[in-house]
All heavy atoms as an XYZ file, in Angstrom:
867
protein
N      79.646     68.330    -19.159
C      78.824     68.778    -20.252
C      79.493     68.451    -21.556
O      80.736     68.491    -21.642
C      78.549     70.331    -20.164
C      77.811     70.727    -18.897
C      76.410     70.155    -18.838
C      75.678     70.548    -17.596
N      74.505     69.874    -17.399
N      78.682     68.223    -22.561
C      79.245     67.888    -23.923
C      79.861     69.095    -24.548
O      79.643     70.228    -24.164
C      78.113     67.290    -24.783
O      77.244     68.335    -25.148
N      80.687     68.837    -25.596
C      81.302     69.948    -26.349
C      80.210     70.817    -27.001
O      80.312     72.003    -27.040
C      82.215     69.350    -27.378
C      83.508     68.799    -26.834
C      84.435     68.306    -27.914
C      85.668     67.661    -27.264
N      86.636     67.226    -28.270
N      79.159     70.196    -27.528
C      78.066     70.942    -28.142
C      77.427     71.831    -27.082
O      77.150     73.033    -27.342
C      77.021     70.010    -28.757
C      75.829     70.685    -29.373
C      76.211     71.643    -30.520
C      74.790     69.675    -29.843
N      77.128     71.304    -25.944
C      76.517     72.080    -24.828
C      77.363     73.283    -24.521
O      76.893     74.373    -24.404
C      76.266     71.195    -23.643
C      75.407     71.806    -22.597
C      74.045     71.599    -22.564
C      75.939     72.662    -21.604
C      73.233     72.142    -21.597
C      75.141     73.267    -20.675
C      73.800     72.998    -20.657
N      78.684     73.016    -24.306
C      79.608     74.077    -23.983
C      79.749     75.149    -25.094
O      79.914     76.334    -24.852
C      80.956     73.543    -23.574
C      80.987     72.813    -22.305
C      82.365     72.279    -21.972
C      82.381     71.504    -20.674
N      83.708     70.933    -20.362
N      79.632     74.659    -26.324
C      79.713     75.561    -27.454
C      78.512     76.510    -27.468
O      78.676     77.713    -27.677
C      79.750     74.796    -28.778
C      79.733     75.665    -30.017
C      80.911     76.289    -30.420
C      78.583     75.799    -30.755
C      80.872     77.125    -31.552
C      78.554     76.593    -31.893
C      79.731     77.265    -32.281
N      77.322     75.953    -27.177
C      76.122     76.824    -27.192
C      76.085     77.695    -25.938
O      75.811     78.912    -26.030
C      74.881     75.922    -27.258
C      74.863     75.176    -28.586
C      73.640     76.739    -27.042
C      73.770     74.095    -28.714
N      76.287     77.126    -24.767
C      76.080     77.877    -23.545
C      77.403     78.462    -22.927
O      77.308     79.320    -22.041
C      75.444     76.938    -22.447
C      74.080     76.576    -22.828
C      73.675     75.392    -23.382
C      72.907     77.358    -22.774
N      72.339     75.397    -23.598
C      71.820     76.642    -23.246
C      72.622     78.645    -22.361
C      70.533     77.071    -23.342
C      71.359     79.144    -22.418
C      70.327     78.343    -22.896
N      78.584     77.948    -23.366
C      79.806     78.505    -22.845
C      80.305     77.714    -21.672
O      79.620     76.850    -21.119
N      81.477     78.058    -21.242
C      82.109     77.369    -20.088
C      81.534     77.822    -18.757
O      81.396     77.047    -17.835
C      83.625     77.595    -20.090
C      84.408     76.739    -19.146
C      84.195     75.237    -19.365
O      84.204     74.809    -20.514
O      84.006     74.512    -18.368
N      81.238     79.128    -18.680
C      80.675     79.699    -17.484
C      81.532     79.481    -16.277
O      82.790     79.485    -16.372
C      79.206     79.197    -17.322
C      78.421     79.458    -18.614
C      77.126     78.747    -18.593
N      76.082     79.308    -17.779
C      75.266     80.302    -18.120
N      75.407     80.853    -19.302
N      74.332     80.729    -17.332
N      80.979     79.292    -15.080
C      81.748     79.107    -13.879
C      81.524     77.683    -13.321
O      81.577     77.442    -12.114
C      81.414     80.130    -12.776
C      81.837     81.532    -13.109
C      80.925     82.447    -13.624
C      83.171     81.947    -12.983
C      81.316     83.762    -13.930
C      83.538     83.199    -13.338
C      82.631     84.091    -13.800
O      83.028     85.385    -14.112
N      81.228     76.742    -14.194
C      80.893     75.408    -13.767
C      81.982     74.772    -12.912
O      81.701     74.069    -11.915
C      80.651     74.476    -14.953
C      79.359     74.746    -15.659
C      79.173     73.748    -16.773
N      78.076     74.222    -17.652
C      78.222     74.969    -18.729
N      79.473     75.232    -19.112
N      77.212     75.391    -19.378
N      83.241     75.019    -13.232
C      84.331     74.433    -12.445
C      84.349     74.827    -11.002
O      84.689     74.103    -10.150
C      85.727     74.627    -13.128
C      85.984     76.114    -13.350
O      85.114     76.960    -13.443
N      87.275     76.497    -13.398
N      83.951     76.081    -10.706
C      83.880     76.512     -9.368
C      82.745     75.918     -8.580
O      82.849     75.681     -7.336
C      83.762     78.023     -9.247
C      84.943     78.797     -9.862
C      84.910     79.422    -11.072
C      86.189     78.748     -9.167
C      85.957     80.076    -11.571
C      87.295     79.442     -9.709
C      87.201     80.084    -10.892
O      88.315     80.689    -11.417
N      81.682     75.652     -9.240
C      80.499     75.048     -8.519
C      80.771     73.587     -8.170
O      80.120     73.058     -7.237
C      79.228     75.125     -9.442
C      78.584     76.497     -9.372
C      78.993     77.492    -10.219
C      77.583     76.771     -8.449
C      78.409     78.714    -10.176
C      77.013     77.962     -8.414
C      77.407     78.988     -9.263
O      76.797     80.210     -9.220
N      81.751     72.939     -8.827
C      82.031     71.568     -8.511
C      83.105     71.363     -7.468
O      83.400     70.235     -7.077
N      83.715     72.419     -6.977
C      84.797     72.327     -6.000
C      84.240     72.244     -4.631
O      83.413     73.015     -4.172
C      85.720     73.584     -6.113
C      86.798     73.576     -5.027
C      86.388     73.646     -7.463
N      84.702     71.275     -3.844
C      84.323     71.119     -2.448
C      85.040     72.249     -1.664
O      86.222     72.422     -1.848
C      84.652     69.753     -1.899
C      83.778     68.665     -2.508
C      83.904     67.398     -1.756
C      83.114     66.333     -2.425
N      81.959     65.964     -1.728
N      84.307     72.849     -0.796
C      84.897     73.952      0.024
C      84.725     73.637      1.526
O      83.679     73.196      1.938
C      84.082     75.267     -0.274
C      84.594     76.399      0.577
C      84.185     75.626     -1.747
N      85.850     73.882      2.228
C      85.772     73.708      3.699
C      85.669     75.131      4.287
O      86.479     76.024      3.911
C      87.069     73.034      4.178
C      87.098     71.569      3.913
C      88.307     70.909      4.572
C      88.300     69.416      4.250
N      89.445     68.762      4.941
N      84.734     75.270      5.148
C      84.590     76.590      5.810
C      84.295     76.352      7.260
O      83.650     75.397      7.647
C      83.466     77.359      5.188
N      84.765     77.280      8.135
C      84.483     77.102      9.548
C      82.915     77.269      9.855
O      82.234     77.937      9.124
C      85.282     78.178     10.216
C      85.498     79.195      9.173
C      85.508     78.483      7.830
N      82.531     76.700     10.911
C      81.123     76.867     11.373
C      80.995     78.237     11.973
O      81.844     78.715     12.695
C      80.780     75.788     12.409
O      80.975     74.495     11.842
C      79.357     75.938     12.901
N      79.958     78.935     11.585
C      79.685     80.212     12.147
C      78.896     80.100     13.432
O      77.903     79.397     13.476
C      78.819     81.057     11.141
C      78.466     82.401     11.708
C      79.611     81.277      9.840
N      79.336     80.790     14.454
C      78.656     80.818     15.727
C      78.050     82.224     15.852
O      78.813     83.220     16.082
C      79.621     80.491     16.876
C      80.065     78.994     16.761
C      80.844     78.583     18.014
N      80.090     78.860     19.265
C      79.286     77.949     19.797
N      79.061     76.812     19.233
N      78.630     78.295     20.914
N      76.776     82.315     15.710
C      76.114     83.646     15.737
C      76.298     84.378     17.058
O      76.323     85.620     17.048
C      74.622     83.505     15.387
C      74.330     82.969     14.036
C      72.811     82.902     13.842
C      74.956     83.811     12.932
N      76.438     83.667     18.157
C      76.572     84.357     19.451
C      77.968     84.999     19.641
O      78.099     85.851     20.528
C      76.295     83.355     20.584
C      77.260     82.195     20.629
O      77.884     81.887     19.620
O      77.338     81.516     21.712
N      78.957     84.718     18.769
C      80.264     85.342     18.880
C      80.648     86.108     17.637
O      81.546     86.987     17.727
C      81.319     84.286     19.204
O      81.332     83.278     18.159
C      81.075     83.561     20.487
N      80.051     85.814     16.503
C      80.384     86.530     15.253
C      80.081     88.043     15.315
O      78.997     88.413     15.742
C      79.627     85.887     14.093
C      79.873     86.448     12.681
C      81.332     86.060     12.279
C      78.889     85.872     11.677
N      81.130     88.848     15.101
C      80.938     90.341     15.165
C      80.410     90.776     16.522
O      79.588     91.683     16.546
C      80.124     90.843     14.012
C      80.615     90.589     12.670
C      79.794     89.965     11.698
C      81.917     90.910     12.298
C      80.286     89.648     10.439
C      82.404     90.642     11.044
C      81.595     90.002     10.107
N      80.813     90.097     17.575
C      80.349     90.498     18.899
C      79.042     89.880     19.253
O      78.434     90.219     20.339
N      78.431     89.054     18.470
C      77.166     88.430     18.753
C      76.066     89.024     17.838
O      75.857     90.157     17.745
N      75.443     88.098     17.117
C      74.370     88.482     16.173
C      73.094     87.816     16.610
O      73.067     86.645     17.036
C      74.740     88.087     14.776
C      75.968     88.789     14.148
C      76.261     88.199     12.803
C      75.772     90.267     14.115
N      71.994     88.535     16.436
C      70.678     87.975     16.728
C      69.866     87.932     15.408
O      69.849     88.922     14.715
C      69.943     88.868     17.761
C      70.780     88.963     19.064
C      68.539     88.384     18.014
C      70.277     90.021     19.941
N      69.214     86.794     15.103
C      68.407     86.735     13.895
C      67.297     87.751     14.000
O      66.582     87.865     15.005
C      67.843     85.318     13.930
C      68.820     84.517     14.743
C      69.303     85.513     15.786
N      67.098     88.452     12.925
C      66.096     89.532     12.831
C      64.848     89.063     12.063
O      63.733     89.154     12.507
C      66.658     90.812     12.223
C      65.870     92.054     12.338
C      65.624     92.433     13.774
C      66.620     93.227     11.572
N      65.164     88.491     10.852
C      64.022     87.936     10.061
C      64.647     87.145      8.900
O      65.775     87.334      8.462
C      63.149     89.027      9.479
C      63.723     89.892      8.423
C      62.688     90.865      7.815
N      63.235     91.515      6.687
C      63.708     92.752      6.643
N      63.711     93.438      7.769
N      64.193     93.296      5.561
N      63.862     86.196      8.419
C      64.261     85.413      7.248
C      63.882     86.160      6.004
O      63.063     87.109      5.993
C      63.623     83.996      7.263
C      62.102     84.044      7.067
C      61.583     82.609      7.096
C      60.105     82.603      6.870
N      59.571     81.227      6.716
N      64.513     85.856      4.914
C      64.298     86.500      3.648
C      64.692     85.691      2.495
O      64.859     84.514      2.609
N      64.923     86.388      1.439
C      65.347     85.740      0.230
C      64.468     86.159     -0.952
O      63.431     86.718     -0.744
N      64.968     85.831     -2.105
C      64.263     86.152     -3.323
C      63.629     85.004     -3.976
O      63.093     84.080     -3.323
N      63.791     84.930     -5.257
C      63.211     83.855     -6.044
C      64.185     82.670     -6.267
O      63.842     81.679     -6.882
C      62.752     84.350     -7.432
C      61.645     85.388     -7.316
O      60.827     85.341     -6.465
N      61.735     86.387     -8.123
N      65.394     82.774     -5.700
C      66.361     81.704     -5.975
C      67.082     81.298     -4.674
O      67.544     80.145     -4.592
C      67.415     82.164     -6.912
C      66.804     82.593     -8.233
C      67.841     83.307     -9.120
O      69.013     83.137     -8.958
N      67.389     84.089    -10.080
N      67.227     82.113     -3.694
C      67.956     81.807     -2.480
C      67.180     82.094     -1.231
O      66.169     82.800     -1.296
C      69.279     82.570     -2.386
O      68.996     83.969     -2.367
C      70.202     82.304     -3.542
N      67.601     81.578     -0.140
C      67.072     81.996      1.179
C      68.113     82.770      1.927
O      69.332     82.580      1.669
C      66.620     80.768      1.996
O      67.783     79.866      2.097
C      65.482     80.019      1.326
N      67.678     83.650      2.824
C      68.663     84.453      3.543
C      68.191     84.664      4.956
O      66.972     84.369      5.323
C      68.856     85.809      2.839
O      67.678     86.551      2.878
N      69.073     85.155      5.753
C      68.760     85.475      7.177
C      69.356     86.786      7.541
O      70.546     87.027      7.345
C      69.319     84.390      8.095
C      69.102     84.507      9.622
C      67.585     84.427      9.892
C      69.841     83.460     10.376
N      68.494     87.742      7.922
C      68.959     89.069      8.321
C      69.263     89.015      9.806
O      68.523     88.493     10.578
C      67.927     90.136      8.051
C      68.376     91.560      8.366
C      67.452     92.575      7.821
N      67.369     92.614      6.407
C      68.197     93.273      5.627
N      69.157     93.996      6.158
N      68.086     93.278      4.318
N      70.452     89.504     10.198
C      70.968     89.463     11.567
C      71.261     90.903     12.015
O      71.531     91.792     11.202
C      72.242     88.606     11.595
C      72.029     87.202     11.042
C      73.345     86.714     10.450
C      71.569     86.266     12.148
N      71.278     91.075     13.277
C      71.555     92.400     13.873
C      72.496     92.244     15.065
O      72.369     91.299     15.817
C      70.253     93.199     14.272
C      70.533     94.647     14.582
C      69.536     92.461     15.375
C      69.293     95.489     14.663
N      73.412     93.171     15.233
C      74.335     93.129     16.393
C      73.855     94.107     17.491
O      72.821     94.827     17.300
C      75.794     93.367     16.022
C      76.092     94.800     15.605
O      75.227     95.656     15.649
N      77.316     94.996     15.210
N      74.580     94.199     18.573
C      74.138     95.016     19.724
C      74.105     96.520     19.400
O      73.336     97.244     20.019
C      75.112     94.761     20.893
C      74.997     93.350     21.480
C      76.063     93.086     22.468
C      76.019     91.563     22.776
N      77.261     91.128     23.424
N      74.958     96.915     18.430
C      74.975     98.341     18.030
C      73.908     98.676     16.993
O      73.798     99.815     16.560
C      76.345     98.729     17.500
C      77.432     98.755     18.579
C      77.936     97.355     18.894
O      77.989     96.496     17.981
O      78.255     97.091     20.078
N      73.176     97.723     16.525
C      72.120     97.969     15.553
C      72.535     97.737     14.058
O      71.750     97.954     13.167
N      73.791     97.339     13.903
C      74.251     97.110     12.542
C      73.716     95.786     12.076
O      73.704     94.779     12.724
C      75.801     97.051     12.483
C      76.309     96.913     11.075
C      77.761     97.138     10.956
N      78.114     96.995      9.530
C      79.281     97.272      9.082
N      80.212     97.729      9.886
N      79.560     97.160      7.835
N      73.211     95.796     10.786
C      72.558     94.586     10.241
C      73.478     93.895      9.235
O      74.247     94.551      8.554
C      71.230     94.968      9.622
C      70.238     95.435     10.545
C      68.865     95.684      9.965
O      68.579     95.137      8.887
N      68.033     96.459     10.568
N      73.367     92.556      9.235
C      74.105     91.724      8.277
C      73.110     90.766      7.648
O      72.074     90.488      8.215
C      75.160     90.913      9.081
C      76.118     91.793      9.775
C      75.919     92.233     11.043
C      77.348     92.114      9.191
C      76.819     92.985     11.713
C      78.332     92.881      9.863
C      78.018     93.331     11.125
O      78.950     94.062     11.795
N      73.485     90.280      6.462
C      72.621     89.265      5.818
C      73.498     88.122      5.380
O      74.568     88.318      4.777
C      71.934     89.881      4.568
C      71.143     88.807      3.827
C      71.049     91.023      4.933
N      73.046     86.893      5.720
C      73.713     85.692      5.330
C      72.766     85.024      4.310
O      71.562     85.023      4.515
C      73.991     84.790      6.492
C      74.913     85.309      7.497
S      75.111     84.198      8.906
C      76.224     83.020      8.161
N      73.314     84.464      3.237
C      72.493     83.706      2.324
C      73.230     82.478      1.877
O      74.405     82.361      1.973
C      72.151     84.537      1.099
C      73.254     84.795      0.154
C      72.785     85.482     -1.131
N      73.882     85.713     -2.007
C      74.385     84.845     -2.919
N      73.832     83.631     -3.015
N      75.339     85.126     -3.702
N      72.387     81.470      1.457
C      73.004     80.233      0.999
C      73.669     80.427     -0.338
O      73.257     81.311     -1.120
C      71.984     79.109      0.961
C      70.812     79.417      0.091
O      70.470     80.564     -0.175
N      70.135     78.397     -0.406
N      74.702     79.695     -0.633
C      75.391     79.788     -1.901
C      74.638     79.031     -2.993
O      74.653     79.479     -4.160
C      76.812     79.226     -1.763
C      77.765     80.063     -0.962
C      79.105     79.367     -0.832
C      77.973     81.425     -1.610
N      74.052     77.959     -2.671
C      73.397     77.138     -3.682
C      72.002     77.707     -3.960
O      71.153     77.789     -3.018
C      73.325     75.687     -3.249
C      72.740     74.845     -4.316
C      72.651     73.384     -3.903
N      71.898     72.698     -4.896
C      72.354     71.578     -5.462
N      73.459     71.063     -5.151
N      71.598     70.979     -6.388
N      71.764     78.047     -5.187
C      70.415     78.536     -5.547
C      69.504     77.304     -5.750
O      69.923     76.211     -5.935
C      70.532     79.328     -6.825
C      71.374     80.556     -6.624
C      71.462     81.399     -7.881
C      72.364     82.516     -7.693
N      71.777     83.744     -7.191
N      68.210     77.595     -5.611
C      67.230     76.557     -5.705
C      66.302     76.709     -6.905
O      65.540     77.687     -6.948
C      66.405     76.539     -4.376
C      65.474     75.362     -4.290
O      64.886     74.910     -5.254
N      65.380     74.814     -3.108
N      66.413     75.786     -7.853
C      65.686     75.928     -9.091
C      64.175     75.787     -8.814
O      63.351     76.483     -9.450
C      66.094     74.836    -10.061
N      63.778     74.986     -7.890
C      62.372     74.784     -7.597
C      61.758     76.049     -7.013
O      60.595     76.365     -7.315
C      62.113     73.633     -6.686
C      62.256     72.289     -7.344
C      61.753     71.144     -6.536
O      62.197     71.103     -5.302
O      60.977     70.376     -7.027
N      62.462     76.736     -6.167
C      62.004     78.003     -5.595
C      61.769     79.004     -6.699
O      60.757     79.705     -6.723
C      62.943     78.521     -4.520
C      62.559     79.941     -4.109
C      62.994     77.613     -3.351
N      62.687     79.059     -7.637
C      62.588     79.951     -8.789
C      61.304     79.578     -9.626
O      60.510     80.439     -9.956
C      63.823     79.898     -9.655
C      63.707     80.760    -10.877
C      63.891     82.101    -10.806
C      63.453     80.226    -12.131
C      63.802     82.846    -11.963
C      63.366     80.966    -13.266
C      63.533     82.312    -13.133
O      63.437     83.105    -14.282
N      61.150     78.325     -9.987
C      59.986     77.886    -10.713
C      58.659     78.212     -9.981
O      57.720     78.652    -10.632
C      60.044     76.373    -11.034
C      61.058     75.982    -12.103
C      61.221     74.514    -12.167
C      60.705     76.490    -13.472
N      58.679     77.957     -8.670
C      57.457     78.255     -7.934
C      57.099     79.707     -7.952
O      55.977     80.085     -8.145
C      57.668     77.784     -6.488
C      56.430     77.969     -5.581
C      55.316     77.039     -5.941
O      55.484     75.863     -5.764
N      54.237     77.552     -6.454
N      58.118     80.604     -7.791
C      57.870     82.016     -7.785
C      57.566     82.657     -9.116
O      56.832     83.599     -9.228
C      59.065     82.717     -7.147
N      58.176     82.107    -10.171
C      58.058     82.737    -11.470
C      57.053     82.085    -12.462
O      56.383     82.786    -13.194
C      59.442     82.839    -12.136
C      60.443     83.531    -11.293
S      59.977     85.199    -10.763
C      60.081     86.094    -12.324
N      57.026     80.792    -12.435
C      56.234     80.074    -13.461
C      54.964     79.462    -12.928
O      53.971     79.277    -13.636
C      57.109     79.002    -14.141
N      54.934     79.108    -11.665
C      53.812     78.417    -11.113
C      53.248     79.151     -9.888
O      53.153     78.512     -8.810
C      54.202     76.965    -10.719
C      54.570     76.100    -11.910
C      55.907     75.996    -12.228
C      53.603     75.485    -12.684
C      56.289     75.197    -13.360
C      53.992     74.748    -13.800
C      55.309     74.614    -14.119
N      52.902     80.321    -10.049
C      52.494     81.179     -8.940
C      51.115     80.666     -8.312
O      50.873     80.849     -7.147
C      52.290     82.599     -9.371
C      53.608     83.248     -9.757
C      53.396     84.690    -10.255
C      54.713     85.294    -10.667
N      54.593     86.624    -11.204
N      50.271     80.068     -9.120
C      48.965     79.639     -8.684
C      48.919     78.139     -8.319
O      47.880     77.633     -7.943
C      47.906     79.959     -9.747
C      47.834     81.376    -10.173
C      47.436     82.312     -9.039
O      46.580     81.906     -8.218
O      47.962     83.429     -8.949
N      50.010     77.431     -8.490
C      50.004     75.984     -8.278
C      51.273     75.654     -7.485
O      52.382     76.061     -7.811
C      50.040     75.291     -9.621
C      50.129     73.801     -9.565
C      50.261     73.163    -10.907
O      50.194     73.835    -11.916
N      50.434     71.882    -10.987
N      51.138     74.814     -6.421
C      52.247     74.385     -5.590
C      53.009     73.302     -6.314
O      52.437     72.225     -6.646
C      51.774     73.908     -4.213
C      52.915     73.585     -3.275
C      53.645     74.611     -2.672
C      53.259     72.323     -3.034
C      54.664     74.312     -1.810
C      54.285     72.018     -2.149
C      55.007     72.961     -1.525
O      56.009     72.696     -0.689
N      54.310     73.521     -6.635
C      55.072     72.483     -7.360
C      56.354     72.040     -6.669
O      57.109     71.291     -7.250
C      55.430     73.071     -8.788
C      54.233     73.303     -9.611
C      56.318     74.302     -8.652
N      56.565     72.457     -5.420
C      57.797     72.079     -4.715
C      57.841     70.533     -4.606
O      56.946     69.908     -4.205
C      57.799     72.702     -3.304
C      57.835     74.245     -3.348
S      59.249     74.884     -4.281
C      60.608     74.482     -3.194
N      58.978     70.026     -5.044
C      59.165     68.604     -5.045
C      58.879     67.936     -6.395
O      59.389     66.848     -6.706
N      58.137     68.636     -7.244
C      57.718     68.058     -8.560
C      58.888     68.081     -9.584
O      58.851     67.295    -10.527
C      56.528     68.805     -9.148
C      55.238     68.612     -8.372
O      55.247     67.755     -7.490
O      54.319     69.316     -8.615
N      59.870     68.957     -9.373
C      60.957     69.070    -10.345
C      62.292     68.526     -9.826
O      63.306     68.682    -10.436
C      61.122     70.519    -10.794
C      59.977     71.059    -11.605
C      58.940     71.704    -11.015
C      59.943     70.795    -12.951
C      57.865     72.145    -11.798
C      58.881     71.269    -13.731
C      57.831     71.918    -13.147
N      62.245     67.866     -8.635
C      63.432     67.358     -8.079
C      64.029     66.277     -8.999
O      63.336     65.371     -9.422
C      63.090     66.746     -6.708
C      64.176     67.031     -5.686
C      63.672     66.601     -4.294
O      62.900     67.370     -3.700
O      64.079     65.542     -3.834
N      65.360     66.406     -9.265
C      66.090     65.474    -10.124
C      65.485     65.321    -11.520
O      65.443     64.192    -12.070
C      66.172     64.097     -9.422
C      66.902     64.196     -8.076
O      67.908     64.847     -7.991
N      66.341     63.544     -7.076
N      65.042     66.406    -12.110
C      64.525     66.374    -13.475
C      65.427     67.153    -14.422
O      66.327     67.883    -13.989
C      63.085     67.011    -13.555
O      63.241     68.399    -13.201
C      62.133     66.333    -12.613
N      65.202     67.035    -15.679
C      65.909     67.778    -16.691
C      65.735     69.248    -16.472
O      66.669     70.087    -16.592
C      65.562     67.373    -18.116
C      66.179     68.286    -19.160
C      65.960     65.916    -18.365
N      64.498     69.694    -16.137
C      64.193     71.084    -15.925
C      64.988     71.649    -14.801
O      65.623     72.732    -14.939
C      62.688     71.251    -15.573
O      61.891     70.724    -16.642
C      62.328     72.699    -15.389
N      65.128     70.908    -13.737
C      65.964     71.415    -12.572
C      67.411     71.460    -12.975
O      68.102     72.427    -12.694
C      65.756     70.467    -11.374
C      66.579     70.918    -10.178
C      66.510     69.936     -9.035
O      66.697     68.755     -9.250
O      66.317     70.398     -7.920
N      67.855     70.478    -13.717
C      69.239     70.427    -14.137
C      69.625     71.644    -15.065
O      70.679     72.260    -14.895
C      69.566     69.135    -14.886
O      70.816     69.100    -15.356
N      68.719     71.945    -15.975
C      68.937     73.073    -16.885
C      68.992     74.409    -16.104
O      69.904     75.237    -16.291
C      67.896     73.177    -18.020
C      67.932     74.452    -18.730
C      68.049     71.940    -18.934
N      68.080     74.566    -15.173
C      68.048     75.788    -14.403
C      69.298     75.937    -13.480
O      69.892     76.964    -13.372
C      66.792     75.888    -13.498
C      65.570     76.363    -14.237
C      64.320     76.251    -13.340
C      65.713     77.774    -14.760
N      69.702     74.810    -12.861
C      70.900     74.842    -12.032
C      72.103     75.163    -12.843
O      73.021     75.881    -12.414
C      71.038     73.537    -11.251
C      70.077     73.309    -10.182
C      70.214     71.893     -9.571
C      70.159     74.373     -9.063
N      72.190     74.629    -14.091
C      73.330     74.967    -14.935
C      73.243     76.440    -15.361
O      74.288     77.097    -15.477
C      73.319     74.098    -16.229
C      74.625     74.267    -16.944
O      75.621     73.794    -16.476
O      74.600     74.914    -18.048
N      72.090     76.995    -15.554
C      71.919     78.410    -15.899
C      72.533     79.272    -14.835
O      73.147     80.311    -15.106
C      70.456     78.699    -16.032
C      70.144     80.210    -16.269
C      70.348     80.773    -17.487
C      69.622     80.975    -15.269
C      70.131     82.127    -17.731
C      69.374     82.325    -15.478
C      69.615     82.872    -16.695
N      72.405     78.901    -13.575
C      72.952     79.689    -12.448
C      74.504     79.726    -12.503
O      75.078     80.644    -11.882
C      72.534     79.120    -11.100
C      71.058     79.163    -10.874
C      70.374     78.207    -10.155
C      70.304     80.281    -11.261
C      69.038     78.235     -9.883
C      68.931     80.386    -10.962
C      68.326     79.356    -10.320
O      67.030     79.406    -10.034
N      75.141     78.827    -13.200
C      76.589     78.828    -13.258
C      77.179     79.985    -14.059
O      78.333     80.171    -14.105
C      77.157     77.476    -13.854
O      76.771     77.400    -15.202
C      76.731     76.288    -13.061
N      76.283     80.776    -14.637
C      76.747     81.975    -15.316
C      77.173     83.079    -14.320
O      77.858     84.003    -14.701
N      76.739     82.936    -13.083
C      77.167     83.893    -12.063
C      78.230     83.256    -11.162
O      78.107     82.098    -10.852
C      75.932     84.260    -11.206
N      79.253     84.016    -10.837
C      80.277     83.509     -9.947
C      79.714     83.123     -8.601
O      78.995     83.873     -8.007
C      81.399     84.460     -9.805
C      82.690     83.901     -9.259
N      82.829     83.539     -7.958
C      83.830     83.553     -9.892
C      84.015     83.066     -7.786
N      84.652     83.041     -8.942
N      79.928     81.927     -8.042
C      79.302     81.502     -6.850
C      79.676     82.272     -5.618
O      78.961     82.301     -4.599
C      79.790     80.049     -6.626
C      81.069     79.981     -7.409
C      80.882     80.902     -8.580
N      80.777     83.015     -5.630
C      81.213     83.773     -4.439
C      81.031     85.258     -4.610
O      81.450     86.015     -3.797
C      82.690     83.476     -4.109
C      82.870     81.966     -3.893
C      83.635     81.203     -4.779
C      82.308     81.314     -2.854
C      83.795     79.858     -4.570
C      82.430     79.961     -2.627
C      83.188     79.262     -3.535
O      83.355     77.901     -3.316
N      80.367     85.686     -5.700
C      80.134     87.128     -5.943
C      78.965     87.607     -5.164
O      78.076     86.915     -4.831
C      79.948     87.370     -7.426
């Protein structure tokens, strides 16, 4: 980002979003004694999966990368299907940069 852009919007957590992360593959059949998918979920920016173990304890997994198009679809274009229309556009870029205000692992 340019100096002007950073002056206006700040540094945020951009450096963390650019770091490649290695993580082990999760095996749902062994994680916490075995988890079973209960239902899919998510809000206006992410998707999630609710899981349950044998004792009835529930867990939620969500993706780290937020989706600008899902947000636009849910908030700005409720009556019109726009998925795919904003891919690789300035609008998508601005929204994805907006998300860097939140720490990616919080």
